[in-house]
N, CA and C atoms as an extended XYZ file, in Angstrom:
573
Properties=species:S:1:pos:R:3:atomname:S:1:resname:S:1:resid:I:1 pbc="F F F"
N         1.346       17.527      -22.971 N   MET     1
C         1.358       18.226      -21.694 CA  MET     1
C         2.012       17.326      -20.642 C   MET     1
N         3.027       17.811      -19.918 N   PRO     2
C         3.706       16.978      -18.916 CA  PRO     2
C         2.800       16.676      -17.729 C   PRO     2
N         3.007       15.504      -17.151 N   THR     3
C         2.252       15.104      -15.974 CA  THR     3
C         2.775       15.843      -14.754 C   THR     3
N         1.882       16.357      -13.940 N   ILE     4
C         2.275       17.013      -12.694 CA  ILE     4
C         2.348       15.947      -11.612 C   ILE     4
N         3.528       15.794      -11.036 N   VAL     5
C         3.738       14.777      -10.013 CA  VAL     5
C         3.371       15.364       -8.651 C   VAL     5
N         2.468       14.705       -7.905 N   PRO     6
C         2.150       15.205       -6.565 CA  PRO     6
C         3.387       15.143       -5.668 C   PRO     6
N         3.527       16.115       -4.788 N   ALA     7
C         4.716       16.196       -3.925 CA  ALA     7
C         4.927       14.917       -3.122 C   ALA     7
N         3.849       14.267       -2.672 N   TRP     8
C         4.014       13.069       -1.860 CA  TRP     8
C         4.661       11.931       -2.635 C   TRP     8
N         4.561       11.936       -3.974 N   ALA     9
C         5.070       10.835       -4.793 CA  ALA     9
C         6.528       11.010       -5.198 C   ALA     9
N         7.104       12.149       -4.907 N   GLU    10
C         8.483       12.413       -5.299 CA  GLU    10
C         9.448       11.705       -4.358 C   GLU    10
N        10.401       10.987       -4.938 N   GLY    11
C        11.426       10.338       -4.136 CA  GLY    11
C        11.364        8.831       -4.196 C   GLY    11
N        12.421        8.240       -3.688 N   ASP    12
C        12.568        6.797       -3.584 CA  ASP    12
C        11.477        6.235       -2.675 C   ASP    12
N        10.946        5.033       -2.959 N   PRO    13
C         9.888        4.479       -2.112 CA  PRO    13
C        10.278        4.356       -0.637 C   PRO    13
N        11.561        4.137       -0.356 N   LEU    14
C        12.003        4.038        1.041 CA  LEU    14
C        11.927        5.376        1.769 C   LEU    14
N        12.030        6.467        1.031 N   GLU    15
C        11.873        7.801        1.619 CA  GLU    15
C        10.402        8.171        1.728 C   GLU    15
N         9.635        7.819        0.696 N   VAL    16
C         8.222        8.193        0.640 CA  VAL    16
C         7.402        7.423        1.672 C   VAL    16
N         7.665        6.124        1.824 N   ALA    17
C         6.823        5.263        2.665 CA  ALA    17
C         6.581        5.834        4.065 C   ALA    17
N         7.601        6.154        4.859 N   PRO    18
C         7.301        6.659        6.202 CA  PRO    18
C         6.608        8.026        6.194 C   PRO    18
N         6.818        8.812        5.135 N   ARG    19
C         6.151       10.119        5.045 CA  ARG    19
C         4.654        9.977        4.798 C   ARG    19
N         4.230        8.830        4.262 N   LEU    20
C         2.805        8.620        3.995 CA  LEU    20
C         1.998        8.337        5.260 C   LEU    20
N         2.675        7.897        6.315 N   LEU    21
C         1.964        7.589        7.558 CA  LEU    21
C         1.298        8.853        8.101 C   LEU    21
N         0.028        8.715        8.420 N   GLY    22
C        -0.754        9.850        8.919 CA  GLY    22
C        -1.478       10.607        7.824 C   GLY    22
N        -1.096       10.412        6.559 N   ALA    23
C        -1.788       11.071        5.447 CA  ALA    23
C        -3.186       10.474        5.310 C   ALA    23
N        -4.096       11.247        4.734 N   VAL    24
C        -5.481       10.812        4.575 CA  VAL    24
C        -5.755       10.529        3.102 C   VAL    24
N        -6.147        9.290        2.815 N   LEU    25
C        -6.470        8.829        1.475 CA  LEU    25
C        -7.982        8.729        1.368 C   LEU    25
N        -8.546        9.335        0.313 N   THR    26
C        -9.993        9.290        0.099 CA  THR    26
C       -10.276        8.576       -1.214 C   THR    26
N       -11.204        7.628       -1.157 N   HIS    27
C       -11.596        6.896       -2.360 CA  HIS    27
C       -12.952        6.247       -2.107 C   HIS    27
N       -13.820        6.268       -3.100 N   GLY    28
C       -15.092        5.549       -3.026 CA  GLY    28
C       -15.974        5.972       -1.869 C   GLY    28
N       -15.933        7.251       -1.481 N   GLY    29
C       -16.778        7.749       -0.402 CA  GLY    29
C       -16.258        7.489        0.994 C   GLY    29
N       -15.041        6.954        1.105 N   VAL    30
C       -14.431        6.654        2.409 CA  VAL    30
C       -13.064        7.338        2.475 C   VAL    30
N       -12.736        7.871        3.639 N   ALA    31
C       -11.404        8.441        3.870 CA  ALA    31
C       -10.761        7.690        5.019 C   ALA    31
N        -9.456        7.419        4.864 N   LEU    32
C        -8.750        6.762        5.964 CA  LEU    32
C        -7.381        7.385        6.174 C   LEU    32
N        -6.962        7.311        7.424 N   ARG    33
C        -5.623        7.772        7.812 CA  ARG    33
C        -4.703        6.573        7.678 C   ARG    33
N        -3.651        6.710        6.877 N   ILE    34
C        -2.734        5.604        6.620 CA  ILE    34
C        -1.903        5.327        7.865 C   ILE    34
N        -1.905        4.054        8.298 N   THR    35
C        -1.174        3.684        9.513 CA  THR    35
C        -0.070        2.659        9.273 C   THR    35
N        -0.047        2.021        8.092 N   GLU    36
C         0.976        1.016        7.815 CA  GLU    36
C         1.211        0.916        6.311 C   GLU    36
N         2.481        0.841        5.919 N   VAL    37
C         2.870        0.755        4.505 CA  VAL    37
C         4.093       -0.139        4.358 C   VAL    37
N         4.381       -0.555        3.114 N   GLU    38
C         5.605       -1.286        2.785 CA  GLU    38
C         6.190       -0.698        1.509 C   GLU    38
N         7.512       -0.509        1.478 N   ALA    39
C         8.198        0.034        0.307 CA  ALA    39
C         8.690       -1.089       -0.592 C   ALA    39
N         8.611       -0.865       -1.912 N   TYR    40
C         9.097       -1.798       -2.918 CA  TYR    40
C         9.922       -1.023       -3.939 C   TYR    40
N        11.199       -1.417       -4.084 N   ALA    41
C        12.173       -0.625       -4.834 CA  ALA    41
C        12.466       -1.156       -6.235 C   ALA    41
N        11.486       -1.667       -6.938 N   GLY    42
C        11.624       -2.023       -8.344 CA  GLY    42
C        12.701       -3.048       -8.643 C   GLY    42
N        13.537       -2.790       -9.663 N   PRO    43
C        14.508       -3.781      -10.122 CA  PRO    43
C        15.578       -4.136       -9.091 C   PRO    43
N        15.773       -3.304       -8.084 N   ALA    44
C        16.772       -3.584       -7.043 CA  ALA    44
C        16.195       -4.410       -5.894 C   ALA    44
N        14.922       -4.791       -5.999 N   ASP    45
C        14.214       -5.420       -4.893 CA  ASP    45
C        13.561       -6.730       -5.337 C   ASP    45
N        14.107       -7.895       -4.922 N   PRO    46
C        13.508       -9.175       -5.315 CA  PRO    46
C        12.076       -9.365       -4.826 C   PRO    46
N        11.614       -8.559       -3.887 N   GLY    47
C        10.243       -8.642       -3.413 CA  GLY    47
C         9.264       -7.839       -4.262 C   GLY    47
N         9.771       -7.036       -5.181 N   SER    48
C         8.945       -6.148       -5.999 CA  SER    48
C         8.394       -6.857       -7.228 C   SER    48
N         7.188       -6.486       -7.643 N   HIS    49
C         6.616       -7.009       -8.877 CA  HIS    49
C         7.420       -6.567      -10.099 C   HIS    49
N         8.217       -5.513       -9.978 N   ALA    50
C         9.009       -4.995      -11.103 CA  ALA    50
C        10.427       -5.566      -11.133 C   ALA    50
N        10.743       -6.497      -10.254 N   PHE    51
C        12.102       -7.029      -10.158 CA  PHE    51
C        12.582       -7.625      -11.480 C   PHE    51
N        11.721       -8.316      -12.181 N   ARG    52
C        12.107       -8.980      -13.434 CA  ARG    52
C        11.757       -8.168      -14.678 C   ARG    52
N        11.375       -6.906      -14.492 N   GLY    53
C        11.088       -6.041      -15.629 CA  GLY    53
C         9.613       -5.740      -15.810 C   GLY    53
N         9.355       -5.000      -16.845 N   ARG    54
C         8.006       -4.515      -17.137 CA  ARG    54
C         7.144       -5.629      -17.740 C   ARG    54
N         5.902       -5.714      -17.251 N   THR    55
C         4.916       -6.666      -17.764 CA  THR    55
C         3.572       -5.941      -17.863 C   THR    55
N         2.584       -6.525      -18.528 N   PRO    56
C         1.265       -5.881      -18.543 CA  PRO    56
C         0.704       -5.681      -17.128 C   PRO    56
N         0.976       -6.623      -16.220 N   ARG    57
C         0.451       -6.519      -14.857 CA  ARG    57
C         1.056       -5.338      -14.101 C   ARG    57
N         2.389       -5.146      -14.212 N   ASN    58
C         3.053       -4.124      -13.390 CA  ASN    58
C         3.319       -2.823      -14.126 C   ASN    58
N         2.807       -2.651      -15.334 N   ASP    59
C         3.094       -1.486      -16.163 CA  ASP    59
C         2.889       -0.160      -15.432 C   ASP    59
N         1.859       -0.069      -14.609 N   VAL    60
C         1.557        1.180      -13.889 CA  VAL    60
C         2.703        1.575      -12.958 C   VAL    60
N         3.440        0.588      -12.441 N   MET    61
C         4.561        0.890      -11.537 CA  MET    61
C         5.644        1.728      -12.206 C   MET    61
N         5.712        1.716      -13.520 N   PHE    62
C         6.758        2.417      -14.250 CA  PHE    62
C         6.425        3.890      -14.485 C   PHE    62
N         5.308        4.338      -13.973 N   GLY    63
C         4.995        5.760      -14.005 CA  GLY    63
C         3.844        6.076      -14.932 C   GLY    63
N         3.407        7.307      -14.795 N   PRO    64
C         3.946        8.356      -13.943 CA  PRO    64
C         3.621        8.117      -12.469 C   PRO    64
N         4.447        8.693      -11.588 N   PRO    65
C         4.190        8.558      -10.150 CA  PRO    65
C         2.922        9.295       -9.736 C   PRO    65
N         2.405        8.886       -8.576 N   GLY    66
C         1.209        9.526       -8.051 CA  GLY    66
C        -0.074        8.806       -8.416 C   GLY    66
N         0.032        7.594       -8.932 N   ARG    67
C        -1.129        6.816       -9.335 CA  ARG    67
C        -1.237        5.550       -8.490 C   ARG    67
N        -2.401        4.907       -8.583 N   LEU    68
C        -2.609        3.622       -7.907 CA  LEU    68
C        -2.114        2.475       -8.783 C   LEU    68
N        -1.395        1.555       -8.185 N   TYR    69
C        -1.063        0.275       -8.818 CA  TYR    69
C        -1.854       -0.765       -8.036 C   TYR    69
N        -2.865       -1.341       -8.681 N   VAL    70
C        -3.747       -2.311       -8.036 CA  VAL    70
C        -3.525       -3.670       -8.686 C   VAL    70
N        -3.423       -4.697       -7.854 N   TYR    71
C        -3.291       -6.050       -8.386 CA  TYR    71
C        -4.187       -6.998       -7.600 C   TYR    71
N        -4.443       -8.161       -8.212 N   PHE    72
C        -5.302       -9.188       -7.644 CA  PHE    72
C        -4.406      -10.326       -7.190 C   PHE    72
N        -4.596      -10.822       -5.975 N   VAL    73
C        -3.712      -11.835       -5.415 CA  VAL    73
C        -4.536      -12.972       -4.812 C   VAL    73
N        -3.988      -14.178       -4.859 N   TYR    74
C        -4.620      -15.386       -4.309 CA  TYR    74
C        -6.003      -15.651       -4.896 C   TYR    74
N        -6.295      -15.074       -6.040 N   GLY    75
C        -7.577      -15.296       -6.704 CA  GLY    75
C        -8.764      -14.721       -5.975 C   GLY    75
N        -8.521      -13.830       -4.977 N   MET    76
C        -9.660      -13.296       -4.226 CA  MET    76
C        -9.466      -11.915       -3.619 C   MET    76
N        -8.246      -11.374       -3.574 N   HIS    77
C        -8.011      -10.099       -2.891 CA  HIS    77
C        -7.381       -9.069       -3.822 C   HIS    77
N        -7.747       -7.810       -3.608 N   HIS    78
C        -7.082       -6.701       -4.281 CA  HIS    78
C        -6.113       -6.050       -3.295 C   HIS    78
N        -4.994       -5.570       -3.813 N   CYS    79
C        -4.020       -4.810       -3.026 CA  CYS    79
C        -3.697       -3.544       -3.799 C   CYS    79
N        -3.473       -2.447       -3.086 N   ALA    80
C        -3.211       -1.158       -3.734 CA  ALA    80
C        -1.867       -0.594       -3.281 C   ALA    80
N        -1.144       -0.064       -4.241 N   ASN    81
C         0.142        0.584       -4.013 CA  ASN    81
C         0.074        2.009       -4.548 C   ASN    81
N         0.863        2.886       -3.977 N   LEU    82
C         1.021        4.228       -4.513 CA  LEU    82
C         2.344        4.253       -5.260 C   LEU    82
N         2.306        4.616       -6.544 N   VAL    83
C         3.506        4.659       -7.378 CA  VAL    83
C         4.313        5.902       -7.016 C   VAL    83
N         5.632        5.709       -6.821 N   THR    84
C         6.511        6.797       -6.391 CA  THR    84
C         7.721        6.900       -7.311 C   THR    84
N         8.503        7.949       -7.113 N   GLY    85
C         9.781        8.090       -7.808 CA  GLY    85
C         9.651        8.720       -9.173 C   GLY    85
N        10.682        8.531       -9.977 N   ALA    86
C        10.744        9.124      -11.306 CA  ALA    86
C        10.000        8.270      -12.320 C   ALA    86
N         9.453        8.914      -13.333 N   ASN    87
C         8.784        8.215      -14.413 CA  ASN    87
C         9.766        7.231      -15.051 C   ASN    87
N         9.385        5.972      -15.201 N   GLY    88
C        10.251        4.951      -15.759 CA  GLY    88
C        11.035        4.174      -14.731 C   GLY    88
N        11.050        4.629      -13.488 N   ASP    89
C        11.765        3.956      -12.400 CA  ASP    89
C        10.709        3.352      -11.471 C   ASP    89
N        10.441        2.044      -11.560 N   PRO    90
C         9.282        1.445      -10.922 CA  PRO    90
C         9.368        1.268       -9.405 C   PRO    90
N         8.981        2.282       -8.680 N   GLY    91
C         8.896        2.188       -7.222 CA  GLY    91
C         7.450        2.278       -6.785 C   GLY    91
N         7.139        1.661       -5.650 N   ALA    92
C         5.767        1.714       -5.151 CA  ALA    92
C         5.746        1.478       -3.650 C   ALA    92
N         4.665        1.938       -3.032 N   VAL    93
C         4.449        1.747       -1.604 CA  VAL    93
C         3.103        1.059       -1.425 C   VAL    93
N         3.134       -0.157       -0.876 N   LEU    94
C         1.911       -0.914       -0.603 CA  LEU    94
C         1.190       -0.301        0.586 C   LEU    94
N        -0.109       -0.093        0.434 N   LEU    95
C        -0.949        0.391        1.533 CA  LEU    95
C        -1.391       -0.815        2.342 C   LEU    95
N        -0.875       -0.945        3.564 N   ARG    96
C        -1.156       -2.134        4.380 CA  ARG    96
C        -2.313       -1.948        5.358 C   ARG    96
N        -2.475       -0.742        5.917 N   ALA    97
C        -3.539       -0.563        6.915 CA  ALA    97
C        -3.862        0.910        7.094 C   ALA    97
N        -5.047        1.146        7.632 N   GLY    98
C        -5.469        2.516        7.904 CA  GLY    98
C        -6.638        2.554        8.864 C   GLY    98
N        -6.901        3.747        9.355 N   GLU    99
C        -8.040        4.001       10.250 CA  GLU    99
C        -9.072        4.810        9.476 C   GLU    99
N       -10.295        4.299        9.359 N   VAL   100
C       -11.353        5.012        8.655 CA  VAL   100
C       -11.715        6.258        9.470 C   VAL   100
N       -11.647        7.422        8.819 N   VAL   101
C       -11.936        8.690        9.501 CA  VAL   101
C       -13.165        9.392        8.929 C   VAL   101
N       -13.663        8.911        7.802 N   SER   102
C       -14.874        9.473        7.202 CA  SER   102
C       -15.500        8.396        6.323 C   SER   102
N       -16.841        8.385        6.273 N   GLY   103
C       -17.532        7.375        5.484 CA  GLY   103
C       -17.562        6.016        6.165 C   GLY   103
N       -17.573        6.035        7.486 N   ILE   104
C       -17.473        4.775        8.239 CA  ILE   104
C       -18.665        3.845        7.979 C   ILE   104
N       -19.861        4.401        7.785 N   GLU   105
C       -21.028        3.539        7.527 CA  GLU   105
C       -20.858        2.780        6.204 C   GLU   105
N       -20.317        3.445        5.191 N   LEU   106
C       -20.071        2.790        3.908 CA  LEU   106
C       -18.980        1.721        4.051 C   LEU   106
N       -17.903        2.043        4.785 N   ALA   107
C       -16.842        1.060        5.026 CA  ALA   107
C       -17.386       -0.141        5.790 C   ALA   107
N       -18.251        0.101        6.770 N   ARG   108
C       -18.859       -1.009        7.513 CA  ARG   108
C       -19.719       -1.881        6.596 C   ARG   108
N       -20.448       -1.266        5.684 N   ALA   109
C       -21.287       -2.038        4.748 CA  ALA   109
C       -20.416       -2.900        3.836 C   ALA   109
N       -19.280       -2.376        3.424 N   ARG   110
C       -18.361       -3.132        2.552 CA  ARG   110
C       -17.631       -4.236        3.315 C   ARG   110
N       -17.475       -4.056        4.622 N   ARG   111
C       -16.726       -5.014        5.457 CA  ARG   111
C       -17.627       -5.525        6.568 C   ARG   111
N       -18.777       -5.978        6.221 N   SER   112
C       -19.793       -6.434        7.157 CA  SER   112
C       -19.221       -7.360        8.228 C   SER   112
N       -19.598       -7.074        9.478 N   GLY   113
C       -19.191       -7.922       10.589 CA  GLY   113
C       -17.847       -7.578       11.202 C   GLY   113
N       -17.148       -6.593       10.653 N   SER   114
C       -15.827       -6.226       11.181 CA  SER   114
C       -15.933       -5.158       12.252 C   SER   114
N       -15.047       -5.270       13.245 N   ARG   115
C       -14.937       -4.195       14.225 CA  ARG   115
C       -14.314       -2.988       13.531 C   ARG   115
N       -14.585       -1.800       14.019 N   ASP   116
C       -14.120       -0.581       13.359 CA  ASP   116
C       -12.605       -0.550       13.178 C   ASP   116
N       -11.850       -1.013       14.158 N   ARG   117
C       -10.393       -0.961       14.029 CA  ARG   117
C        -9.873       -1.943       12.980 C   ARG   117
N       -10.721       -2.895       12.555 N   GLU   118
C       -10.326       -3.891       11.559 CA  GLU   118
C       -10.887       -3.624       10.169 C   GLU   118
N       -11.578       -2.509        9.985 N   LEU   119
C       -12.180       -2.213        8.684 CA  LEU   119
C       -11.139       -2.135        7.568 C   LEU   119
N        -9.968       -1.581        7.870 N   ALA   120
C        -8.910       -1.430        6.853 CA  ALA   120
C        -7.585       -1.947        7.400 C   ALA   120
N        -7.636       -3.000        8.185 N   ARG   121
C        -6.450       -3.593        8.819 CA  ARG   121
C        -5.950       -4.750        7.954 C   ARG   121
N        -4.998       -4.464        7.105 N   GLY   122
C        -4.487       -5.411        6.117 CA  GLY   122
C        -4.786       -4.890        4.725 C   GLY   122
N        -3.933       -5.187        3.737 N   PRO   123
C        -4.085       -4.584        2.413 CA  PRO   123
C        -5.377       -4.946        1.686 C   PRO   123
N        -5.858       -6.169        1.802 N   ALA   124
C        -7.099       -6.551        1.128 CA  ALA   124
C        -8.309       -5.885        1.788 C   ALA   124
N        -8.317       -5.836        3.105 N   ARG   125
C        -9.412       -5.174        3.823 CA  ARG   125
C        -9.430       -3.683        3.518 C   ARG   125
N        -8.250       -3.080        3.431 N   LEU   126
C        -8.147       -1.661        3.103 CA  LEU   126
C        -8.783       -1.393        1.738 C   LEU   126
N        -8.461       -2.222        0.750 N   CYS   127
C        -9.048       -2.042       -0.580 CA  CYS   127
C       -10.561       -2.200       -0.555 C   CYS   127
N       -11.030       -3.200        0.165 N   ARG   128
C       -12.480       -3.406        0.235 CA  ARG   128
C       -13.165       -2.221        0.920 C   ARG   128
N       -12.606       -1.723        2.020 N   ALA   129
C       -13.205       -0.581        2.726 CA  ALA   129
C       -13.278        0.652        1.833 C   ALA   129
N       -12.255        0.851        0.995 N   LEU   130
C       -12.204        2.008        0.099 CA  LEU   130
C       -12.918        1.768       -1.231 C   LEU   130
N       -13.338        0.527       -1.494 N   GLY   131
C       -13.985        0.220       -2.761 CA  GLY   131
C       -13.008        0.184       -3.927 C   GLY   131
N       -11.758       -0.218       -3.674 N   ILE   132
C       -10.729       -0.276       -4.718 CA  ILE   132
C       -10.677       -1.682       -5.304 C   ILE   132
N       -10.681       -1.751       -6.640 N   ASP   133
C       -10.512       -3.026       -7.345 CA  ASP   133
C        -9.679       -2.777       -8.600 C   ASP   133
N        -9.551       -3.789       -9.451 N   LEU   134
C        -8.689       -3.674      -10.639 CA  LEU   134
C        -9.100       -2.542      -11.570 C   LEU   134
N       -10.355       -2.147      -11.554 N   SER   135
C       -10.795       -1.052      -12.426 CA  SER   135
C       -10.143        0.277      -12.041 C   SER   135
N        -9.537        0.358      -10.874 N   HIS   136
C        -8.886        1.592      -10.413 CA  HIS   136
C        -7.378        1.597      -10.667 C   HIS   136
N        -6.848        0.531      -11.246 N   ASN   137
C        -5.429        0.466      -11.559 CA  ASN   137
C        -5.054        1.629      -12.488 C   ASN   137
N        -4.062        2.412      -12.095 N   GLY   138
C        -3.611        3.549      -12.892 CA  GLY   138
C        -4.341        4.844      -12.621 C   GLY   138
N        -5.324        4.835      -11.717 N   SER   139
C        -6.084        6.060      -11.454 CA  SER   139
C        -5.320        7.008      -10.534 C   SER   139
N        -5.718        8.266      -10.592 N   ASP   140
C        -5.130        9.282       -9.722 CA  ASP   140
C        -5.527        9.022       -8.277 C   ASP   140
N        -4.778        9.621       -7.362 N   VAL   141
C        -4.966        9.391       -5.932 CA  VAL   141
C        -5.341       10.696       -5.244 C   VAL   141
N        -6.346       10.630       -4.379 N   ASP   142
C        -6.720       11.775       -3.552 CA  ASP   142
C        -6.079       11.572       -2.177 C   ASP   142
N        -4.908       12.161       -1.995 N   LEU   143
C        -4.129       11.993       -0.770 CA  LEU   143
C        -3.773       13.357       -0.218 C   LEU   143
N        -4.068       13.553        1.061 N   ARG   144
C        -3.796       14.843        1.708 CA  ARG   144
C        -3.028       14.639        2.995 C   ARG   144
N        -2.285       15.662        3.357 N   ALA   145
C        -1.526       15.604        4.606 CA  ALA   145
C        -2.492       15.461        5.774 C   ALA   145
N        -2.076       14.696        6.753 N   GLY   146
C        -2.854       14.526        7.971 CA  GLY   146
C        -2.024       15.001        9.147 C   GLY   146
N        -2.399       14.546       10.318 N   GLU   147
C        -1.614       14.898       11.499 CA  GLU   147
C        -0.244       14.247       11.413 C   GLU   147
N         0.768       14.962       11.867 N   GLN   148
C         2.121       14.421       11.837 CA  GLN   148
C         2.232       13.249       12.810 C   GLN   148
N         2.867       12.179       12.336 N   VAL   149
C         3.070       10.995       13.160 CA  VAL   149
C         4.330       11.194       13.993 C   VAL   149
N         4.220       10.979       15.301 N   VAL   150
C         5.353       11.204       16.197 CA  VAL   150
C         6.267        9.990       16.255 C   VAL   150
N         5.694        8.803       16.396 N   GLN   151
C         6.514        7.598       16.520 CA  GLN   151
C         6.228        6.645       15.376 C   GLN   151
N         7.302        6.293       14.650 N   ILE   152
C         7.211        5.370       13.529 CA  ILE   152
C         8.104        4.173       13.825 C   ILE   152
N         7.563        2.981       13.594 N   SER   153
C         8.336        1.752       13.742 CA  SER   153
C         8.634        1.193       12.354 C   SER   153
N         9.684        0.391       12.262 N   ALA   154
C        10.052       -0.253       10.998 CA  ALA   154
C        10.408       -1.705       11.267 C   ALA   154
N        10.146       -2.560       10.287 N   GLY   155
C        10.463       -3.973       10.433 CA  GLY   155
C        10.347       -4.671        9.104 C   GLY   155
N        10.449       -5.999        9.108 N   PRO   156
C        10.405       -6.759        7.862 CA  PRO   156
C         9.028       -6.704        7.201 C   PRO   156
N         9.034       -6.865        5.890 N   ARG   157
C         7.778       -6.885        5.146 CA  ARG   157
C         7.048       -8.203        5.402 C   ARG   157
N         5.761       -8.193        5.166 N   VAL   158
C         4.895       -9.324        5.511 CA  VAL   158
C         4.755      -10.298        4.346 C   VAL   158
N         4.904      -11.596        4.649 N   GLY   159
C         4.561      -12.649        3.709 CA  GLY   159
C         5.460      -12.814        2.499 C   GLY   159
N         6.646      -12.223        2.495 N   LEU   160
C         7.545      -12.349        1.343 CA  LEU   160
C         8.493      -13.526        1.486 C   LEU   160
N         8.856      -14.116        0.376 N   ARG   161
C         9.870      -15.170        0.359 CA  ARG   161
C        11.233      -14.601       -0.015 C   ARG   161
N        11.261      -13.530       -0.796 N   HIS   162
C        12.514      -12.924       -1.255 CA  HIS   162
C        12.662      -11.548       -0.617 C   HIS   162
N        13.821      -11.290       -0.052 N   ALA   163
C        14.146      -10.006        0.583 CA  ALA   163
C        13.190       -9.683        1.730 C   ALA   163
N        12.724      -10.714        2.404 N   ALA   164
C        11.772      -10.543        3.500 CA  ALA   164
C        12.406       -9.860        4.706 C   ALA   164
N        13.703       -9.980        4.846 N   ASP   165
C        14.365       -9.441        6.036 CA  ASP   165
C        14.606       -7.934        5.959 C   ASP   165
N        14.377       -7.326        4.820 N   ARG   166
C        14.592       -5.877        4.702 CA  ARG   166
C        13.552       -5.142        5.544 C   ARG   166
N        13.975       -4.210        6.383 N   PRO   167
C        13.029       -3.494        7.260 CA  PRO   167
C        12.317       -2.364        6.519 C   PRO   167
N        11.562       -2.722        5.506 N   TRP   168
C        10.917       -1.744        4.639 CA  TRP   168
C         9.411       -1.658        4.869 C   TRP   168
N         8.960       -2.170        5.999 N   ARG   169
C         7.568       -1.980        6.431 CA  ARG   169
C         7.609       -0.915        7.517 C   ARG   169
N         6.729        0.058        7.408 N   PHE   170
C         6.683        1.172        8.355 CA  PHE   170
C         5.266        1.287        8.894 C   PHE   170
N         5.148        1.575       10.194 N   TRP   171
C         3.823        1.707       10.783 CA  TRP   171
C         3.843        2.716       11.915 C   TRP   171
N         2.653        3.209       12.221 N   VAL   172
C         2.480        4.112       13.359 CA  VAL   172
C         2.588        3.249       14.607 C   VAL   172
N         3.576        3.538       15.432 N   THR   173
C         3.855        2.742       16.628 CA  THR   173
C         2.617        2.647       17.513 C   THR   173
N         2.284        1.428       17.921 N   ASP   174
C         1.188        1.126       18.850 CA  ASP   174
C        -0.207        1.478       18.330 C   ASP   174
N        -0.359        1.690       17.042 N   ASP   175
C        -1.685        1.981       16.496 CA  ASP   175
C        -2.472        0.671       16.380 C   ASP   175
N        -3.717        0.628       16.887 N   PRO   176
C        -4.486       -0.621       16.878 CA  PRO   176
C        -4.944       -1.078       15.495 C   PRO   176
N        -4.844       -0.220       14.470 N   THR   177
C        -5.276       -0.627       13.134 CA  THR   177
C        -4.163       -1.289       12.331 C   THR   177
N        -2.944       -1.320       12.866 N   VAL   178
C        -1.813       -1.934       12.158 CA  VAL   178
C        -2.005       -3.446       12.129 C   VAL   178
N        -1.685       -4.059       10.994 N   SER   179
C        -1.877       -5.498       10.849 CA  SER   179
C        -0.831       -6.293       11.630 C   SER   179
N        -1.129       -7.538       11.842 N   THR   180
C        -0.239       -8.440       12.565 CA  THR   180
C         0.856       -8.918       11.623 C   THR   180
N         2.099       -8.943       12.106 N   TYR   181
C         3.207       -9.415       11.273 CA  TYR   181
C         3.137      -10.927       11.118 C   TYR   181
N         3.247      -11.367        9.867 N   ARG   182
C         3.294      -12.804        9.572 CA  ARG   182
C         4.352      -13.035        8.506 C   ARG   182
N         5.393      -13.807        8.830 N   PRO   183
C         6.383      -14.142        7.800 CA  PRO   183
C         5.758      -15.119        6.793 C   PRO   183
N         6.381      -15.208        5.627 N   ALA   184
C         5.908      -16.170        4.629 CA  ALA   184
C         6.096      -17.581        5.152 C   ALA   184
N         5.149      -18.471        4.917 N   PRO   185
C         5.338      -19.865        5.345 CA  PRO   185
C         6.470      -20.498        4.535 C   PRO   185
N         7.196      -21.432        5.124 N   PRO   186
C         8.269      -22.083        4.378 CA  PRO   186
C         7.694      -22.871        3.199 C   PRO   186
N         8.470      -22.898        2.119 N   ARG   187
C         8.043      -23.661        0.939 CA  ARG   187
C         8.171      -25.143        1.215 C   ARG   187
N         7.208      -25.876        0.735 N   ARG   188
C         7.247      -27.331        0.878 CA  ARG   188
C         8.070      -27.894       -0.265 C   ARG   188
N         8.910      -28.828        0.046 N   THR   189
C         9.702      -29.474       -0.981 CA  THR   189
C         9.140      -30.851       -1.255 C   THR   189
N         9.443      -31.380       -2.423 N   GLY   190
C         8.943      -32.705       -2.797 CA  GLY   190
C         9.436      -33.780       -1.855 C   GLY   190
N         8.677      -34.800       -1.718 N   LEU   191
C         9.033      -35.901       -0.823 CA  LEU   191
C         9.851      -36.943       -1.530 C   LEU   191
């Protein structure tokens, strides 16, 4: 039986990413309005996990589209991407930030001590607020259209060493839940 691709997942990640802004993602008893994302274009993108080909870690990126690609970074954080594009063509959109619109008490319990605007401000915080971890890698996504976003800003992706200058980060202009831009620190060379 062929996989039914959700309409939001159809297309190149650079086309899909800005369309995701304002959509409502529900997971683990919490719903949030997506306010910031980053596009990753697979083998054509040195910043993508799929740049060097398929591995056990990035296998979900190769399809089918419409699923979560979850990875563990820095030995302590989970990050979630929405897989986009055609089956076999590894594109994804990193979920960078959102505003909790339902299940706020549960999100607060998961992110103890955080102000409401910071509950899902940044990709690791977003995963924690939604209860997303590696066990959700490859799972289906509950994503619905939200209010249309009027103003969208674009700029460089956060924390990358390769292809950092590409303006493939998109956010709702002036939204307080959007994360702070931080370029990757320069690499230290041997003395």
